C-alpha positions in Angstrom: 115.8 104.6 118.7 113.8 107.7 118.2 110.1 107.6 117.8 110.2 110.9 115.9 109.1 110.8 112.3 111.6 112.3 109.8 110.2 114.6 107.0 109.3 113.1 103.6 108.4 114.4 100.2 104.9 113.8 98.8 103.8 110.2 99.3 100.5 108.4 98.5 98.4 107.7 101.6 99.3 104.1 101.4 103.1 104.8 101.2 102.7 107.3 104.0 101.1 104.6 106.2 104.0 102.3 105.6 106.4 105.0 106.6 104.5 105.5 109.9 105.0 101.8 110.6 108.7 102.1 109.8 108.9 105.0 112.3 107.5 102.7 115.0 110.3 100.2 114.2 113.0 102.8 114.2 113.2 102.5 110.4 114.5 99.0 110.7 113.3 97.8 107.3 113.4 94.0 107.8 111.5 94.1 111.2 108.8 96.5 109.8 108.2 94.5 106.6 108.0 91.2 108.5 105.4 92.7 110.8 103.4 94.1 107.8 103.6 90.7 106.0 102.3 88.9 109.2 99.5 91.4 109.5 98.2 91.0 105.9 95.5 88.4 105.8 96.0 85.1 103.9 99.4 84.5 102.2 99.8 88.0 100.9 102.3 90.6 102.0 103.5 94.2 101.4 104.6 93.6 97.9 102.5 90.6 97.0 100.5 91.4 93.8 97.5 89.6 95.3 97.4 92.1 98.3 94.8 94.7 97.6 95.2 98.3 98.7 92.3 97.9 101.1 93.8 94.8 102.7 97.2 96.5 103.1 95.7 99.7 104.5 93.7 97.8 107.1 96.8 95.8 108.1 98.8 99.0 108.5 96.1 100.7 110.5 95.8 97.6 112.8 99.6 97.6 113.3 99.7 101.3 114.2 97.0 100.6 116.8 98.9 97.7 118.3 101.8 97.4 120.8 104.8 97.0 118.4 108.0 95.5 119.8 111.1 97.3 118.5 114.2 95.4 117.7 116.9 95.5 120.4 119.7 97.9 120.0 123.0 96.0 119.6 126.1 97.0 121.6 128.9 98.4 119.5 132.5 97.5 119.8 133.6 101.1 120.6 132.5 104.7 120.0 133.7 104.5 116.4 131.2 103.8 113.6 130.8 103.3 109.8 127.7 104.6 108.1 126.8 103.4 104.6 124.1 105.5 102.9 122.4 105.4 99.5 119.4 106.9 97.7 117.4 105.4 94.9 115.0 107.2 92.4 113.3 105.5 89.5 113.0 108.0 86.8 114.9 110.8 88.6 112.5 112.2 89.6 110.2 109.3 90.4 109.5 107.0 93.3 112.5 107.3 95.6 113.8 105.6 98.7 116.6 106.0 101.2 118.8 103.4 102.8 121.4 103.4 105.6 123.5 100.8 107.3 125.1 101.5 110.7 128.2 99.4 111.5 130.7 99.5 114.4 134.5 99.8 113.9 134.7 96.0 113.3 132.1 96.5 110.6 129.5 94.4 112.5 126.1 95.5 111.2 124.1 97.2 114.0 121.2 98.6 112.0 119.7 98.3 108.5 117.4 101.3 107.9 115.2 102.2 105.0 112.2 104.4 104.1 110.3 105.9 101.2 111.3 109.4 100.3 108.7 110.7 97.8 106.6 109.6 94.8 108.3 112.1 92.5 111.7 112.8 93.9 115.2 113.1 92.5 118.2 110.9 93.4 120.1 113.7 95.1 117.3 114.4 97.5 117.1 110.7 98.3 120.8 110.7 99.1 120.4 113.6 101.5 117.5 111.8 103.1 119.5 108.6 103.4 122.3 110.5 105.2 119.9 112.2 107.5 118.2 108.9 108.3 121.4 107.2 109.2 122.7 110.1 111.3 119.5 110.5 113.1 119.3 106.9 114.2 123.0 106.7 114.9 122.7 109.6 117.3 119.5 108.3 118.9 121.1 105.0 119.6 124.7 105.7 120.4 127.3 108.3 121.3 129.6 108.3 118.4 133.0 109.9 118.7 134.3 108.9 115.3 132.4 108.3 112.1 133.2 107.4 108.6 130.4 108.0 106.1 130.6 105.9 103.0 128.6 107.5 100.2 128.5 107.6 96.4 126.9 111.1 95.8 129.5 113.7 95.0 126.8 116.3 95.1 126.2 115.6 98.8 129.9 115.3 99.5 130.7 118.7 98.0 127.9 120.3 100.0 128.4 118.6 103.4 132.2 118.3 103.5 133.3 120.6 100.7 131.3 123.7 101.7 129.6 124.1 98.3 126.0 125.4 98.2 123.4 122.8 97.5 122.8 122.5 93.8 119.4 120.8 93.9 116.3 123.0 94.8 114.5 122.0 97.9 117.3 120.1 99.7 118.4 123.0 101.9 116.4 121.8 104.9 117.9 118.3 104.6 121.4 119.8 104.2 121.1 121.9 107.3 119.8 118.9 109.3 122.8 116.8 108.2 125.2 119.5 109.2 123.6 119.9 112.6 123.8 116.1 113.2 127.4 115.9 112.2 128.2 118.8 114.6 127.4 116.3 117.4 130.1 113.9 116.2 133.5 115.1 117.2 135.4 113.4 114.4 133.8 112.6 111.0 134.9 112.1 107.5 133.7 110.4 104.3 134.8 107.8 101.8 133.5 108.2 98.2 132.1 105.0 96.9 132.6 104.2 93.2 129.7 102.7 91.3 131.5 99.3 91.4 132.0 99.4 95.2 129.6 97.3 97.3 127.1 99.3 99.3 124.8 97.4 101.7 122.5 100.4 101.8 121.6 100.1 98.1 119.1 97.3 98.6 117.4 99.2 101.4 117.0 102.3 99.3 115.5 100.1 96.5 112.9 98.7 98.9 112.2 102.3 100.0 111.5 103.2 96.4 109.2 100.2 96.0 107.2 101.6 99.0 107.2 105.1 97.5 105.6 103.6 94.4 102.6 102.2 96.3 99.3 103.9 95.9 96.9 105.4 96.1 95.6 103.7 99.3 
């Protein structure tokens, strides 16, 4: 796992602190939220209405000053991988999150990643961030030779695999980073997911959007 923080759009100070904790856990959403819930005093937690902004901020700051144990990196079955990605934006633009699930060729889940993207961010930007998140952690943990990306955004597909220019302002940096990451994977392709197709990254993106809505902190 990398300890490098990926770029985000504008976040409230509280949401930005949560993202810092996520970085320390390699963006493993479940491990990070469990640690935050354990650090919040009483019976509150990250999304408990009874948790005040002050309590949450103190818990996050204490966590960032502590020795955090990262989850172990599972061994894949081979050098072939599947990557599900999804972005979520409430209001489009609005609080947005990104999710990614890394699987091996047997579709054994190796990582469940999520993060907030921005407090007023569009869905397409969230999709680019989700793809960048998944690729960054995949390359930090493994040496993939083959990769199938499963994604529902035709906007991102047309840009990354179709060669079209990005159609949403401000995503050029994300697009370039995705292309650079994919250049390190010898064989890669995509599968377009219909709205009715299951996507395990969807729930992670939704939690990321929940975090992006936190504030002000």
